[in-house]
N, CA, C and O atoms as CSV, one atom per row, in Angstrom:
chain,resi,resn,atom,element,x,y,z
A,1,UNK,N,N,-69.888,138.275,204.611
A,1,UNK,CA,C,-68.875,137.261,204.804
A,1,UNK,C,C,-68.359,137.380,206.243
A,1,UNK,O,O,-68.021,138.471,206.701
A,2,UNK,N,N,-68.304,136.260,206.938
A,2,UNK,CA,C,-67.780,136.291,208.305
A,2,UNK,C,C,-66.313,136.714,208.324
A,2,UNK,O,O,-65.566,136.470,207.376
A,3,UNK,N,N,-65.927,137.343,209.407
A,3,UNK,CA,C,-64.568,137.873,209.541
A,3,UNK,C,C,-63.516,136.765,209.502
A,3,UNK,O,O,-62.448,136.949,208.919
A,4,UNK,N,N,-63.810,135.609,210.122
A,4,UNK,CA,C,-62.849,134.497,210.117
A,4,UNK,C,C,-62.588,134.002,208.701
A,4,UNK,O,O,-61.451,133.704,208.335
A,5,UNK,N,N,-63.650,133.920,207.912
A,5,UNK,CA,C,-63.491,133.451,206.533
A,5,UNK,C,C,-62.660,134.449,205.720
A,5,UNK,O,O,-61.838,134.055,204.893
A,6,UNK,N,N,-62.883,135.746,205.966
A,6,UNK,CA,C,-62.111,136.765,205.267
A,6,UNK,C,C,-60.620,136.594,205.523
A,6,UNK,O,O,-59.824,136.615,204.584
A,7,UNK,N,N,-60.231,136.423,206.793
A,7,UNK,CA,C,-58.816,136.292,207.107
A,7,UNK,C,C,-58.248,134.978,206.579
A,7,UNK,O,O,-57.080,134.921,206.196
A,8,UNK,N,N,-59.057,133.930,206.556
A,8,UNK,CA,C,-58.608,132.665,205.975
A,8,UNK,C,C,-58.307,132.843,204.494
A,8,UNK,O,O,-57.268,132.394,204.010
A,9,UNK,N,N,-59.213,133.496,203.776
A,9,UNK,CA,C,-58.992,133.734,202.350
A,9,UNK,C,C,-57.791,134.650,202.126
A,9,UNK,O,O,-57.019,134.455,201.187
A,10,UNK,N,N,-57.642,135.645,202.990
A,10,UNK,CA,C,-56.511,136.558,202.864
A,10,UNK,C,C,-55.186,135.810,203.007
A,10,UNK,O,O,-54.257,136.039,202.234
A,11,UNK,N,N,-55.098,134.917,203.995
A,11,UNK,CA,C,-53.868,134.134,204.175
A,11,UNK,C,C,-53.626,133.216,202.975
A,11,UNK,O,O,-52.481,133.019,202.569
A,12,UNK,N,N,-54.687,132.659,202.411
A,12,UNK,CA,C,-54.516,131.782,201.253
A,12,UNK,C,C,-54.026,132.556,200.044
A,12,UNK,O,O,-53.225,132.044,199.261
A,13,UNK,N,N,-54.496,133.779,199.885
A,13,UNK,CA,C,-54.027,134.594,198.765
A,13,UNK,C,C,-52.535,134.863,198.917
A,13,UNK,O,O,-51.782,134.749,197.949
A,14,UNK,N,N,-52.104,135.217,200.119
A,14,UNK,CA,C,-50.680,135.440,200.358
A,14,UNK,C,C,-49.873,134.169,200.102
A,14,UNK,O,O,-48.779,134.233,199.541
A,15,UNK,N,N,-50.400,133.026,200.506
A,15,UNK,CA,C,-49.699,131.756,200.298
A,15,UNK,C,C,-49.557,131.455,198.814
A,15,UNK,O,O,-48.490,131.038,198.362
A,16,UNK,N,N,-50.622,131.663,198.056
A,16,UNK,CA,C,-50.593,131.381,196.624
A,16,UNK,C,C,-49.625,132.324,195.915
A,16,UNK,O,O,-48.877,131.902,195.033
A,17,UNK,N,N,-49.639,133.600,196.299
A,17,UNK,CA,C,-48.702,134.557,195.697
A,17,UNK,C,C,-47.261,134.193,196.047
A,17,UNK,O,O,-46.366,134.324,195.213
A,18,UNK,N,N,-47.039,133.742,197.269
A,18,UNK,CA,C,-45.691,133.338,197.667
A,18,UNK,C,C,-45.219,132.147,196.855
A,18,UNK,O,O,-44.064,132.108,196.430
A,19,UNK,N,N,-46.094,131.176,196.633
A,19,UNK,CA,C,-45.732,130.020,195.805
A,19,UNK,C,C,-45.364,130.468,194.396
A,19,UNK,O,O,-44.411,129.961,193.804
A,20,UNK,N,N,-46.126,131.423,193.862
A,20,UNK,CA,C,-45.845,131.931,192.524
A,20,UNK,C,C,-44.505,132.657,192.484
A,20,UNK,O,O,-43.744,132.501,191.529
A,21,UNK,N,N,-44.212,133.446,193.508
A,21,UNK,CA,C,-42.924,134.151,193.575
A,21,UNK,C,C,-41.763,133.174,193.681
A,21,UNK,O,O,-40.727,133.361,193.043
A,22,UNK,N,N,-41.937,132.132,194.487
A,22,UNK,CA,C,-40.886,131.118,194.618
A,22,UNK,C,C,-40.646,130.432,193.283
A,22,UNK,O,O,-39.501,130.181,192.909
A,23,UNK,N,N,-41.715,130.130,192.567
A,23,UNK,CA,C,-41.570,129.484,191.259
A,23,UNK,C,C,-40.820,130.388,190.291
A,23,UNK,O,O,-39.962,129.912,189.549
A,24,UNK,N,N,-41.125,131.674,190.285
A,24,UNK,CA,C,-40.410,132.614,189.400
A,24,UNK,C,C,-38.933,132.704,189.778
A,24,UNK,O,O,-38.066,132.752,188.905
A,25,UNK,N,N,-38.650,132.727,191.074
A,25,UNK,CA,C,-37.271,132.776,191.531
A,25,UNK,C,C,-36.514,131.513,191.115
A,25,UNK,O,O,-35.365,131.593,190.681
A,26,UNK,N,N,-37.152,130.355,191.246
A,26,UNK,CA,C,-36.514,129.111,190.842
A,26,UNK,C,C,-36.277,129.080,189.341
A,26,UNK,O,O,-35.248,128.585,188.882
A,27,UNK,N,N,-37.221,129.607,188.579
A,27,UNK,CA,C,-37.068,129.634,187.126
A,27,UNK,C,C,-35.920,130.553,186.722
A,27,UNK,O,O,-35.141,130.219,185.829
A,28,UNK,N,N,-35.812,131.706,187.372
A,28,UNK,CA,C,-34.707,132.618,187.080
A,28,UNK,C,C,-33.370,131.987,187.446
A,28,UNK,O,O,-32.381,132.138,186.728
A,29,UNK,N,N,-33.353,131.277,188.575
A,29,UNK,CA,C,-32.127,130.585,188.982
A,29,UNK,C,C,-31.764,129.503,187.970
A,29,UNK,O,O,-30.588,129.307,187.661
A,30,UNK,N,N,-32.771,128.804,187.455
A,30,UNK,CA,C,-32.522,127.762,186.461
A,30,UNK,C,C,-31.957,128.310,185.166
A,30,UNK,O,O,-31.204,127.627,184.473
A,31,UNK,N,N,-32.322,129.553,184.833
A,31,UNK,CA,C,-31.819,130.162,183.600
A,31,UNK,C,C,-30.328,130.447,183.698
A,31,UNK,O,O,-29.649,130.520,182.673
A,32,UNK,N,N,-29.808,130.610,184.902
A,32,UNK,CA,C,-28.397,130.912,185.092
A,32,UNK,C,C,-27.600,129.686,185.533
A,32,UNK,O,O,-26.426,129.803,185.885
A,33,UNK,N,N,-28.219,128.536,185.517
A,33,UNK,CA,C,-27.601,127.335,186.075
A,33,UNK,C,C,-26.746,126.607,185.050
A,33,UNK,O,O,-26.811,126.862,183.848
A,34,UNK,N,N,-25.944,125.693,185.576
A,34,UNK,CA,C,-25.174,124.807,184.714
A,34,UNK,C,C,-26.105,123.708,184.202
A,34,UNK,O,O,-27.260,123.612,184.615
A,35,UNK,N,N,-25.593,122.903,183.321
A,35,UNK,CA,C,-26.402,121.837,182.734
A,35,UNK,C,C,-26.849,120.846,183.803
A,35,UNK,O,O,-28.004,120.418,183.797
A,36,UNK,N,N,-25.964,120.476,184.712
A,36,UNK,CA,C,-26.315,119.504,185.751
A,36,UNK,C,C,-27.373,120.039,186.703
A,36,UNK,O,O,-28.329,119.337,187.035
A,37,UNK,N,N,-27.203,121.285,187.141
A,37,UNK,CA,C,-28.194,121.834,188.075
A,37,UNK,C,C,-29.523,122.085,187.370
A,37,UNK,O,O,-30.580,121.963,187.990
A,38,UNK,N,N,-29.485,122.435,186.073
A,38,UNK,CA,C,-30.726,122.606,185.320
A,38,UNK,C,C,-31.455,121.274,185.205
A,38,UNK,O,O,-32.677,121.226,185.348
A,39,UNK,N,N,-30.732,120.204,184.951
A,39,UNK,CA,C,-31.342,118.874,184.857
A,39,UNK,C,C,-31.957,118.469,186.191
A,39,UNK,O,O,-33.045,117.892,186.217
A,40,UNK,N,N,-31.283,118.759,187.292
A,40,UNK,CA,C,-31.819,118.449,188.613
A,40,UNK,C,C,-33.079,119.265,188.883
A,40,UNK,O,O,-34.047,118.759,189.450
A,41,UNK,N,N,-33.058,120.532,188.472
A,41,UNK,CA,C,-34.235,121.387,188.653
A,41,UNK,C,C,-35.417,120.867,187.840
A,41,UNK,O,O,-36.549,120.851,188.323
A,42,UNK,N,N,-35.153,120.446,186.618
A,42,UNK,CA,C,-36.218,119.897,185.768
A,42,UNK,C,C,-36.801,118.630,186.379
A,42,UNK,O,O,-38.017,118.441,186.360
A,43,UNK,N,N,-35.954,117.761,186.919
A,43,UNK,CA,C,-36.438,116.540,187.557
A,43,UNK,C,C,-37.278,116.849,188.790
A,43,UNK,O,O,-38.277,116.178,189.049
A,44,UNK,N,N,-36.870,117.875,189.557
A,44,UNK,CA,C,-37.666,118.231,190.747
A,44,UNK,C,C,-39.038,118.760,190.349
A,44,UNK,O,O,-40.027,118.498,191.035
A,45,UNK,N,N,-39.107,119.502,189.246
A,45,UNK,CA,C,-40.412,119.980,188.772
A,45,UNK,C,C,-41.278,118.815,188.288
A,45,UNK,O,O,-42.488,118.799,188.511
A,46,UNK,N,N,-40.652,117.848,187.631
A,46,UNK,CA,C,-41.398,116.672,187.177
A,46,UNK,C,C,-41.944,115.887,188.359
A,46,UNK,O,O,-43.058,115.366,188.294
A,47,UNK,N,N,-41.166,115.795,189.452
A,47,UNK,CA,C,-41.650,115.087,190.642
A,47,UNK,C,C,-42.824,115.816,191.270
A,47,UNK,O,O,-43.773,115.184,191.736
A,48,UNK,N,N,-42.768,117.146,191.285
A,48,UNK,CA,C,-43.888,117.921,191.829
A,48,UNK,C,C,-45.129,117.748,190.979
A,48,UNK,O,O,-46.247,117.692,191.491
A,49,UNK,N,N,-44.921,117.663,189.677
A,49,UNK,CA,C,-46.039,117.504,188.759
A,49,UNK,C,C,-46.697,116.146,188.946
A,49,UNK,O,O,-47.922,116.036,188.887
A,50,UNK,N,N,-45.900,115.119,189.169
A,50,UNK,CA,C,-46.435,113.781,189.387
A,50,UNK,C,C,-46.792,113.086,188.091
A,50,UNK,O,O,-46.536,113.585,186.995
A,51,UNK,N,N,-47.380,111.940,188.248
A,51,UNK,CA,C,-47.789,111.147,187.106
A,51,UNK,C,C,-49.284,111.307,186.880
A,51,UNK,O,O,-50.059,111.265,187.835
A,52,UNK,N,N,-49.701,111.488,185.640
A,52,UNK,CA,C,-51.142,111.578,185.385
A,52,UNK,C,C,-51.813,110.224,185.587
A,52,UNK,O,O,-51.186,109.176,185.432
A,53,UNK,N,N,-53.053,110.260,185.923
A,53,UNK,CA,C,-53.831,109.030,186.094
A,53,UNK,C,C,-54.437,108.679,184.747
A,53,UNK,O,O,-55.145,109.487,184.146
A,54,UNK,N,N,-54.158,107.484,184.281
A,54,UNK,CA,C,-54.683,107.025,182.997
A,54,UNK,C,C,-55.684,105.918,183.265
A,54,UNK,O,O,-55.351,104.895,183.864
A,55,UNK,N,N,-56.900,106.127,182.822
A,55,UNK,CA,C,-57.939,105.118,183.002
A,55,UNK,C,C,-58.082,104.320,181.716
A,55,UNK,O,O,-58.092,104.887,180.624
A,56,UNK,N,N,-58.189,103.018,181.845
A,56,UNK,CA,C,-58.360,102.167,180.677
A,56,UNK,C,C,-59.803,102.164,180.210
A,56,UNK,O,O,-60.083,101.991,179.024
A,57,UNK,N,N,-60.711,102.357,181.147
A,57,UNK,CA,C,-62.120,102.308,180.811
A,57,UNK,C,C,-62.741,103.674,181.118
A,57,UNK,O,O,-62.595,104.196,182.224
A,58,UNK,N,N,-63.422,104.236,180.147
A,58,UNK,CA,C,-64.063,105.525,180.330
A,58,UNK,C,C,-65.475,105.282,180.848
A,58,UNK,O,O,-66.259,104.546,180.248
A,59,UNK,N,N,-65.773,105.905,181.955
A,59,UNK,CA,C,-67.103,105.747,182.541
A,59,UNK,C,C,-67.957,106.944,182.171
A,59,UNK,O,O,-67.624,108.080,182.510
A,60,UNK,N,N,-69.033,106.699,181.491
A,60,UNK,CA,C,-69.931,107.759,181.076
A,60,UNK,C,C,-71.219,107.679,181.889
A,60,UNK,O,O,-71.844,106.619,181.930
A,61,UNK,N,N,-71.628,108.749,182.525
A,61,UNK,CA,C,-72.860,108.697,183.318
A,61,UNK,C,C,-74.109,108.553,182.457
A,61,UNK,O,O,-75.171,108.206,182.973
A,62,UNK,N,N,-74.006,108.808,181.169
A,62,UNK,CA,C,-75.170,108.724,180.304
A,62,UNK,C,C,-75.525,107.287,179.945
A,62,UNK,O,O,-76.663,106.995,179.576
A,63,UNK,N,N,-74.552,106.394,180.054
A,63,UNK,CA,C,-74.784,105.001,179.707
A,63,UNK,C,C,-74.766,104.094,180.934
A,63,UNK,O,O,-74.659,102.875,180.804
A,64,UNK,N,N,-74.870,104.680,182.109
A,64,UNK,CA,C,-74.838,103.897,183.338
A,64,UNK,C,C,-76.173,103.196,183.546
A,64,UNK,O,O,-77.235,103.740,183.243
A,65,UNK,N,N,-76.095,101.992,184.062
A,65,UNK,CA,C,-77.313,101.240,184.361
A,65,UNK,C,C,-77.521,101.214,185.864
A,65,UNK,O,O,-76.569,101.122,186.639
A,66,UNK,N,N,-78.760,101.295,186.254
A,66,UNK,CA,C,-79.080,101.284,187.679
A,66,UNK,C,C,-78.871,99.896,188.254
A,66,UNK,O,O,-79.148,98.889,187.603
A,67,UNK,N,N,-78.383,99.857,189.473
A,67,UNK,CA,C,-78.197,98.599,190.186
A,67,UNK,C,C,-79.541,98.229,190.807
A,67,UNK,O,O,-80.060,98.982,191.630
A,68,UNK,N,N,-80.115,97.087,190.431
A,68,UNK,CA,C,-81.426,96.741,190.974
A,68,UNK,C,C,-81.406,96.459,192.481
A,68,UNK,O,O,-82.441,96.562,193.140
A,69,UNK,N,N,-80.252,96.110,193.024
A,69,UNK,CA,C,-80.150,95.815,194.450
A,69,UNK,C,C,-79.623,97.003,195.257
A,69,UNK,O,O,-79.283,96.841,196.429
A,70,UNK,N,N,-79.550,98.170,194.666
A,70,UNK,CA,C,-78.966,99.325,195.339
A,70,UNK,C,C,-79.736,99.705,196.598
A,70,UNK,O,O,-79.127,100.007,197.624
A,71,UNK,N,N,-81.050,99.693,196.537
A,71,UNK,CA,C,-81.841,100.078,197.700
A,71,UNK,C,C,-81.614,99.110,198.864
A,71,UNK,O,O,-81.458,99.531,200.010
A,72,UNK,N,N,-81.597,97.814,198.558
A,72,UNK,CA,C,-81.361,96.811,199.597
A,72,UNK,C,C,-79.966,96.959,200.204
A,72,UNK,O,O,-79.804,96.836,201.419
A,73,UNK,N,N,-78.948,97.225,199.361
A,73,UNK,CA,C,-77.582,97.417,199.841
A,73,UNK,C,C,-77.494,98.624,200.770
A,73,UNK,O,O,-76.828,98.571,201.804
A,74,UNK,N,N,-78.162,99.707,200.401
A,74,UNK,CA,C,-78.152,100.901,201.247
A,74,UNK,C,C,-78.860,100.642,202.573
A,74,UNK,O,O,-78.406,101.088,203.626
A,75,UNK,N,N,-79.954,99.932,202.514
A,75,UNK,CA,C,-80.666,99.614,203.759
A,75,UNK,C,C,-79.802,98.752,204.682
A,75,UNK,O,O,-79.823,98.926,205.900
A,76,UNK,N,N,-79.040,97.819,204.096
A,76,UNK,CA,C,-78.144,96.980,204.903
A,76,UNK,C,C,-77.004,97.816,205.518
A,76,UNK,O,O,-76.598,97.590,206.658
A,77,UNK,N,N,-76.513,98.762,204.753
A,77,UNK,CA,C,-75.436,99.602,205.265
A,77,UNK,C,C,-75.922,100.437,206.443
A,77,UNK,O,O,-75.220,100.566,207.446
A,78,UNK,N,N,-77.121,101.005,206.325
A,78,UNK,CA,C,-77.636,101.890,207.362
A,78,UNK,C,C,-78.477,101.147,208.416
A,78,UNK,O,O,-79.073,101.775,209.291
A,79,UNK,N,N,-78.521,99.821,208.328
A,79,UNK,CA,C,-79.164,99.026,209.365
A,79,UNK,C,C,-80.679,98.993,209.306
A,79,UNK,O,O,-81.327,98.794,210.333
A,80,UNK,N,N,-81.246,99.180,208.158
A,80,UNK,CA,C,-82.710,99.141,208.033
A,80,UNK,C,C,-83.133,98.036,207.057
A,80,UNK,O,O,-84.189,98.124,206.430
A,81,UNK,N,N,-82.307,97.003,206.936
A,81,UNK,CA,C,-82.581,95.972,205.956
A,81,UNK,C,C,-83.298,94.858,206.458
A,81,UNK,O,O,-83.586,93.922,205.713
């Protein structure tokens, strides 16, 4: 493994551990909080979590049909059409 990659991974491990420590500290603070501050903390966690993506149509690669014009489209994109 190259030395640069090692130090990059090392910094990422420290960053991930720091995020985990911050989360534990916030959780401990939330346990001692009032109702209003606990509600604000819960809302901030929900914002970090975000909204899940819901797809109406499930795309399965097993039932996909080939595009008969795909080769021509690719040739046009790359200028060989």
